[in-house]
C-alpha positions as CSV (number, residue, x, y, z in Angstrom):
1,M,-73.6,37.9,-7.4
2,K,-73.5,36.1,-4.1
3,V,-75.2,32.8,-3.5
4,I,-75.6,30.8,-0.3
5,V,-76.0,27.0,-0.9
6,V,-77.5,25.1,2.1
7,G,-76.6,21.4,2.0
8,A,-73.5,19.8,0.6
9,G,-74.9,16.6,-0.9
10,I,-74.4,16.1,-4.6
11,S,-76.9,18.7,-5.7
12,G,-75.4,21.4,-3.4
13,L,-71.8,20.6,-4.2
14,S,-72.5,20.5,-8.0
15,T,-74.5,23.8,-7.8
16,A,-71.6,25.4,-6.0
17,W,-69.2,24.0,-8.5
18,S,-71.1,25.3,-11.5
19,L,-71.7,28.7,-9.8
20,V,-68.0,29.2,-9.1
21,K,-67.3,28.5,-12.8
22,H,-69.8,31.3,-13.6
23,G,-67.8,33.7,-11.4
24,V,-70.3,33.7,-8.6
25,E,-69.3,34.2,-4.9
26,V,-70.4,31.0,-3.2
27,T,-70.9,30.1,0.5
28,L,-71.6,26.4,0.9
29,L,-73.1,25.3,4.3
30,E,-73.3,21.7,5.5
31,Q,-74.7,20.6,8.9
32,G,-72.2,17.8,9.2
33,P,-68.9,16.7,7.7
34,I,-68.3,16.8,3.9
35,P,-69.1,14.1,2.8
36,N,-71.8,13.6,5.4
37,P,-72.5,9.9,6.1
38,L,-76.1,10.6,7.2
39,S,-76.9,12.4,3.9
40,A,-78.5,10.8,0.9
41,S,-75.3,11.5,-1.0
42,G,-73.0,10.1,1.7
43,D,-73.0,6.4,1.0
44,Q,-70.3,4.6,-0.9
45,H,-71.7,4.4,-4.4
46,R,-74.8,5.1,-6.5
47,I,-76.1,3.9,-9.9
48,I,-76.0,5.7,-13.2
49,R,-78.1,4.1,-16.0
50,R,-80.2,4.9,-19.0
51,A,-83.3,2.8,-18.2
52,Y,-86.2,4.7,-16.7
53,A,-89.3,2.6,-17.5
54,G,-92.1,5.1,-18.4
55,Q,-90.2,8.2,-17.6
56,G,-88.8,8.8,-21.0
57,G,-87.8,12.4,-20.3
58,Y,-85.2,11.2,-17.8
59,Q,-84.0,8.5,-20.2
60,K,-83.1,11.2,-22.7
61,R,-81.5,13.4,-20.0
62,I,-78.9,10.8,-19.2
63,S,-76.8,12.0,-22.2
64,E,-76.5,15.4,-20.6
65,A,-75.8,13.8,-17.2
66,Y,-72.8,12.0,-18.7
67,D,-71.6,15.2,-20.3
68,A,-71.8,17.1,-17.0
69,W,-70.0,14.3,-15.2
70,D,-67.2,14.4,-17.8
71,E,-66.9,18.2,-17.3
72,M,-66.6,17.6,-13.5
73,W,-64.0,14.8,-13.9
74,S,-61.9,17.2,-16.0
75,D,-62.1,19.9,-13.3
76,V,-61.3,17.7,-10.3
77,G,-58.7,15.7,-12.2
78,A,-60.2,12.2,-11.6
79,K,-63.0,10.1,-12.9
80,H,-65.1,8.8,-10.1
81,L,-67.2,6.5,-12.2
82,V,-66.8,2.8,-12.9
83,D,-68.4,1.7,-16.1
84,T,-69.8,-1.7,-15.2
85,G,-72.9,-1.7,-17.4
86,F,-76.3,-2.7,-15.9
87,L,-78.4,-5.8,-15.8
88,L,-82.2,-6.1,-15.6
89,L,-84.0,-9.2,-14.3
90,S,-87.7,-10.1,-14.7
91,Q,-89.4,-12.6,-12.5
92,E,-93.1,-11.8,-13.3
93,P,-94.9,-10.4,-16.4
94,G,-95.1,-6.7,-16.1
95,D,-92.6,-6.3,-13.3
96,E,-90.2,-3.4,-13.2
97,G,-87.4,-5.4,-14.9
98,E,-89.7,-5.8,-17.9
99,Q,-90.8,-2.2,-17.7
100,Y,-87.3,-0.9,-17.7
101,R,-86.4,-3.1,-20.7
102,D,-89.5,-2.0,-22.6
103,G,-88.6,1.6,-21.9
104,L,-85.1,1.1,-23.4
105,I,-86.6,-0.5,-26.5
106,A,-89.2,2.3,-26.9
107,G,-86.5,4.9,-26.6
108,G,-84.4,3.2,-29.3
109,Y,-81.6,2.3,-26.9
110,E,-79.7,-0.9,-27.2
111,C,-79.9,-3.8,-24.7
112,E,-79.0,-7.4,-25.0
113,E,-81.8,-9.8,-24.0
114,L,-80.7,-13.0,-22.3
115,S,-82.5,-16.2,-21.7
116,P,-82.7,-17.5,-18.1
117,Q,-79.9,-20.0,-18.9
118,E,-77.7,-17.4,-20.6
119,T,-78.2,-15.0,-17.6
120,A,-77.2,-17.7,-15.1
121,E,-74.2,-18.8,-17.2
122,R,-72.9,-15.2,-17.5
123,F,-73.7,-14.1,-13.9
124,A,-73.2,-17.1,-11.6
125,F,-75.0,-15.5,-8.6
126,V,-78.4,-15.6,-10.5
127,D,-80.7,-18.6,-10.1
128,G,-81.9,-19.0,-13.7
129,S,-84.9,-21.1,-12.7
130,T,-86.5,-18.1,-11.0
131,I,-86.4,-15.5,-13.8
132,R,-88.1,-15.0,-17.1
133,F,-85.2,-13.2,-18.8
134,G,-82.2,-10.9,-18.2
135,A,-81.4,-7.8,-20.2
136,Y,-77.9,-6.1,-20.2
137,S,-76.8,-2.7,-21.3
138,A,-73.2,-1.5,-21.4
139,E,-74.2,2.1,-20.8
140,G,-74.3,2.4,-17.0
141,G,-72.2,2.0,-13.9
142,V,-71.3,3.1,-10.4
143,L,-70.7,6.7,-9.2
144,L,-68.3,6.8,-6.2
145,C,-70.2,9.2,-4.0
146,Q,-67.7,9.8,-1.2
147,K,-64.8,10.3,-3.6
148,I,-67.0,12.8,-5.6
149,A,-67.9,14.8,-2.5
150,A,-64.3,15.0,-1.2
151,S,-63.0,16.0,-4.7
152,L,-65.6,18.7,-5.1
153,R,-65.1,20.0,-1.5
154,D,-61.3,20.3,-2.2
155,W,-61.9,21.9,-5.6
156,L,-64.3,24.5,-4.2
157,K,-61.9,25.5,-1.5
158,A,-59.0,25.8,-4.0
159,K,-61.2,28.1,-6.1
160,G,-61.9,30.4,-3.2
161,A,-65.4,29.3,-2.2
162,D,-66.4,29.6,1.4
163,V,-67.0,25.9,2.3
164,R,-68.3,25.3,5.8
165,A,-68.7,21.9,7.3
166,N,-70.6,21.5,10.7
167,A,-72.5,24.7,10.0
168,R,-76.2,23.9,10.6
169,V,-78.7,26.4,9.4
170,A,-81.3,27.1,12.1
171,S,-83.6,29.3,10.0
172,L,-83.9,31.2,6.8
173,D,-85.6,34.4,5.6
174,A,-86.7,33.8,2.0
175,K,-87.7,37.4,1.5
176,A,-84.4,38.8,2.6
177,G,-82.2,36.0,1.2
178,S,-80.6,35.4,4.5
179,V,-79.9,32.4,6.8
180,R,-79.1,32.1,10.5
181,L,-76.7,29.5,11.7
182,E,-77.2,27.6,15.0
183,S,-74.1,29.5,16.1
184,G,-76.1,32.7,15.8
185,E,-74.2,34.0,12.8
186,E,-76.3,35.5,10.0
187,L,-75.4,35.4,6.4
188,S,-77.1,37.0,3.4
189,G,-76.9,36.7,-0.4
190,D,-78.6,37.6,-3.6
191,R,-80.0,34.1,-3.7
192,V,-80.2,31.1,-1.4
193,V,-80.3,27.6,-2.8
194,V,-81.6,24.9,-0.5
195,T,-80.4,21.5,-1.4
196,A,-80.8,20.0,2.1
197,G,-82.3,16.7,1.0
198,A,-84.5,15.1,3.7
199,W,-83.9,18.1,6.0
200,V,-85.5,20.6,3.6
201,L,-88.9,20.6,5.4
202,G,-87.2,21.8,8.6
203,L,-86.3,25.0,6.8
204,L,-89.3,25.2,4.4
205,P,-92.2,23.4,6.1
206,E,-94.6,24.7,3.5
207,L,-93.1,22.3,1.0
208,G,-94.6,19.5,2.9
209,T,-97.6,19.4,0.5
210,S,-95.2,18.3,-2.2
211,L,-92.4,16.4,-0.5
212,T,-92.5,13.4,1.9
213,T,-89.5,12.2,3.9
214,Y,-88.8,8.5,4.2
215,R,-86.3,6.4,6.1
216,T,-84.8,3.4,4.3
217,A,-81.7,1.3,4.6
218,V,-79.2,-0.7,2.5
219,V,-77.2,-3.7,3.4
220,Y,-73.6,-4.5,2.6
221,L,-73.0,-8.2,2.2
222,R,-70.1,-10.6,1.8
223,P,-71.0,-13.2,-0.8
224,P,-69.9,-16.9,-0.7
225,E,-66.3,-17.1,-1.6
226,D,-66.9,-19.0,-4.9
227,L,-69.2,-16.1,-6.1
228,R,-66.9,-13.3,-5.0
229,L,-65.2,-12.8,-8.4
230,S,-68.5,-13.0,-10.2
231,W,-69.8,-10.1,-8.1
232,E,-66.5,-8.1,-8.4
233,N,-66.7,-8.3,-12.2
234,G,-70.4,-8.0,-12.4
235,P,-72.7,-5.1,-13.5
236,V,-75.0,-2.9,-11.5
237,I,-78.3,-4.7,-11.2
238,L,-80.9,-2.0,-11.7
239,D,-83.9,-4.2,-10.8
240,V,-84.2,-7.8,-9.7
241,G,-87.7,-8.2,-10.9
242,G,-90.7,-9.3,-8.8
243,K,-92.2,-6.9,-6.3
244,V,-89.3,-5.8,-4.1
245,D,-88.0,-2.9,-6.2
246,G,-84.5,-4.5,-5.5
247,Y,-81.2,-3.3,-6.8
248,V,-77.5,-4.3,-6.3
249,L,-74.3,-2.4,-6.7
250,P,-71.1,-4.5,-7.2
251,P,-68.0,-4.2,-5.0
252,V,-65.8,-2.0,-7.2
253,A,-63.0,0.5,-6.5
254,G,-62.9,-0.3,-2.8
255,T,-66.7,-0.3,-2.2
256,G,-68.8,-3.1,-0.8
257,L,-71.5,-5.3,-2.3
258,K,-74.6,-3.2,-1.7
259,F,-78.2,-4.5,-1.7
260,G,-81.2,-2.2,-1.5
261,A,-85.0,-2.7,-1.7
262,G,-87.4,0.1,-2.5
263,M,-90.1,-1.6,-0.5
264,H,-88.0,-1.3,2.6
265,K,-88.9,2.2,3.6
266,R,-91.3,4.1,5.9
267,K,-92.2,7.7,6.6
268,S,-89.9,9.3,9.1
269,L,-88.1,12.5,10.1
270,P,-84.5,12.5,8.8
271,D,-82.9,12.5,12.3
272,V,-85.1,9.7,13.7
273,D,-84.4,6.0,13.7
274,R,-81.0,6.3,12.0
275,V,-79.5,3.2,13.8
276,A,-80.2,-0.1,12.1
277,A,-82.4,-2.4,14.0
278,P,-81.1,-5.9,15.0
279,G,-81.7,-8.3,12.1
280,E,-82.6,-5.5,9.6
281,G,-79.7,-6.4,7.3
282,E,-81.0,-10.0,7.1
283,I,-84.5,-8.8,6.4
284,I,-83.3,-6.7,3.4
285,R,-81.0,-9.5,2.2
286,N,-83.8,-12.1,2.3
287,H,-85.9,-10.0,-0.1
288,F,-83.4,-11.2,-2.8
289,S,-84.3,-14.9,-2.8
290,P,-85.3,-15.2,-5.6
291,P,-83.6,-14.3,-8.0
292,F,-80.3,-15.0,-6.2
293,A,-79.3,-18.5,-5.1
294,R,-78.0,-19.4,-1.6
295,I,-78.9,-16.0,-0.2
296,E,-78.6,-17.3,3.4
297,E,-74.9,-17.8,2.8
298,Y,-74.4,-14.0,2.2
299,R,-73.0,-12.5,5.4
300,V,-74.2,-9.1,6.6
301,E,-71.2,-6.8,7.0
302,N,-72.9,-3.4,7.5
303,V,-76.3,-1.7,7.4
304,V,-76.6,1.9,6.4
305,T,-79.8,3.9,7.0
306,C,-80.8,6.6,4.5
307,A,-83.3,9.5,4.5
308,Y,-84.9,10.7,1.3
309,T,-87.6,13.1,0.1
310,F,-90.0,11.7,-2.4
311,T,-92.5,13.4,-4.6
312,T,-95.8,11.6,-5.4
313,D,-94.9,11.3,-9.1
314,E,-91.1,10.6,-8.6
315,H,-90.0,13.7,-10.5
316,F,-87.4,16.2,-9.3
317,F,-88.8,19.2,-7.4
318,V,-87.8,22.9,-7.8
319,K,-89.6,25.7,-6.1
320,E,-88.8,29.4,-5.8
321,V,-89.9,31.0,-2.5
322,G,-88.8,34.7,-2.5
323,K,-85.0,34.7,-3.0
324,V,-84.8,31.0,-2.1
325,V,-84.7,28.2,-4.7
326,A,-85.4,24.7,-3.2
327,V,-84.2,21.7,-5.1
328,S,-85.0,18.2,-4.2
329,A,-84.5,14.9,-6.0
330,C,-87.4,12.4,-6.3
331,S,-85.5,9.8,-4.3
332,G,-82.0,8.2,-4.2
333,H,-82.4,7.7,-7.9
334,G,-81.6,11.4,-8.4
335,Y,-77.9,11.1,-7.7
336,K,-77.1,10.2,-11.3
337,F,-78.1,13.6,-12.5
338,G,-76.1,15.4,-9.8
339,A,-73.6,17.2,-12.0
340,A,-76.3,18.2,-14.6
341,V,-78.6,19.4,-11.8
342,G,-75.8,21.7,-10.6
343,R,-75.2,23.1,-14.0
344,R,-78.9,23.7,-14.7
345,I,-79.6,25.4,-11.4
346,A,-76.5,27.6,-11.6
347,A,-77.4,28.7,-15.1
348,G,-80.9,29.4,-14.0
349,L,-79.7,31.6,-11.2
350,V,-77.1,33.5,-13.3
351,D,-79.6,34.0,-16.2
352,N,-82.6,34.6,-14.0
353,Q,-84.3,31.6,-15.6
354,V,-84.9,29.3,-12.7
355,D,-88.1,28.1,-14.3
356,A,-86.2,26.8,-17.3
357,A,-84.1,24.7,-14.9
358,R,-87.3,23.4,-13.2
359,I,-88.7,22.3,-16.5
360,W,-85.5,20.4,-17.4
361,L,-85.3,18.8,-14.0
362,E,-89.0,17.7,-13.9
363,A,-88.4,16.0,-17.3
364,R,-92.1,15.6,-18.2
365,D,-91.5,15.3,-21.9
366,C,-92.1,11.9,-23.5
367,Y,-90.0,9.8,-25.8
């Protein structure tokens, strides 16, 4: 069996990894370098966590996600996961911080609830006067995206996969199972897996009824010096509460202190508007006061733009079109399932049971 994988973000790399382990001949094509800094998987780090508010199916699937990552760490010879735990904050009744906490409780998963004072005492960067409560879970942390991509790239090459960076696909023929590169070269396989992230609609425009592309950005900040150690030893903050859909990744294993706000996004093509606007970092930063004190003292070090596809219901998307299987995460939140996605898609191709993989990825089962 021969499979062409288009896109070397986490889903493409993981699918190629699992296919090679099944004995499949794999060609992996990436339009830029691997890792690609413009891809959704190309940033420094991403969150892995159990909490998923009302999407209980994904909460349950985190167990398999961890198992798949452990298999990958064994293969590449390094663990690219820092177990920081995660923190939830609630500012208003019914906000996402509260929803995530309630989802954990409903699923029977442990979390430690903290009063505002306890939260501020443990995490010095939190202004306790602005929150209703904090909730902490030890099960969660930071996935080191760039290290994962580089390790998988090198592992695939060592195992004989045809890994091609800077090989942009100009078009594909779903019926024939073939692709044409911008260079003019044509390749064919028994199946083609498209894991091209925000660029998928350029190859399969008919999926535009299900997928929408957004441009967003995250900011890397330098905290006040007296708060630096607190951040370096702090957890992932999955949600800061309120209305901003804000999250924070601590500076671990050589990464920076990253702030992102779900409300900071707009519809856009993936290659448009990829340079941060003047002052954009400060705009993102300022969404985080409250719940963080002295936010104006945090210095902007870098702003990274991102492009994602979203589904209307924030579930993964899998679609067969002829010999092509298109796979798309529901947003940047999909990274945590990357290794498991690869295993499921690879098994679906090998066993001719792609629909079973789709059902698992959509995770529409309840608690």
